[in-house]
N, C-alpha and C positions, 0 to 999 in steps of 0.2 A: 790836310789830307789825310785820311782814313788808312789804317794798316791792314792788307790784306794777309789772312793765315788760311792754312788750310790744315783741317784737323781730322785725324781718322781716330774711330771711337770703336772700342771694342764692348759690346754688350754682353751682360749675361745671358745665359742661353733661354732663349724662348723670351726676351724682352726687347728685341729689334724692332719691331714695330711700335710697340708703346713709347720707346725711346727716340724713334723718328716724329711719333705724333707728337710728341711733348715739345721737342724742337722746332716744328712747324708751327704749333700754337704760340710759343714764345716770338716767333717772327725776328728773329734776329740772324738768319743766315742769307747767304745770297744764293746759294745752291746746296742741293743735300742729294745724296747718292748713297743706294746700297750698293757694296762692295762683294767681292770674293776674295779669301784668304784671310790674313792673320787678323784684320778688322774687318766689321759688319758694315760701316758707315763712314762717308767722307763726306766732310762739311766745308764748305767756303763761307767765310766770314769777313766781316770787316770791321773792324774795332774802332769806333767813332775816335776821333784825333784828341779829344780831351782825356779818354780811359787809358789806363794802365792795362797792357796786354793780359798779363796774369792775372790781375783783378778780375777784369772783366770776363775773362774765360771761365774761371773757378768760381764766380759768383751767378753767373747767367746761363752757364752749359752743363759744369761738372757737378752741380749739385741735383742734376735728374738722375732720378730713380733708376737702377738698372745698367747705369754706365759703370764698365768694370775696368776700364783704362782708356786713356787717348795718347796721340801722339800730335804735336802741334809742330807744323813747319811754316817760319815765318818768311814773308817774302821781302825783297828789296828791289827797288828800282835799278835796274842794270844798265839801262842807256837813258 
């Protein structure tokens, strides 16, 4: 079973569209939204079962140029 995480991304000024495009090209996301407030993008991502969550995010997402900061929220099956 894959792990669902939500990642809020703050981009360097003027790079939000480029970051979003790079995420889309990598085809690793389930959903991607532009947001207002402290963060610029909200990403829903399913981590493959055999992957370490931290390594997957660092190696596939946070290497994208223009990302200034991120906040990851892990999800757990409640019921």
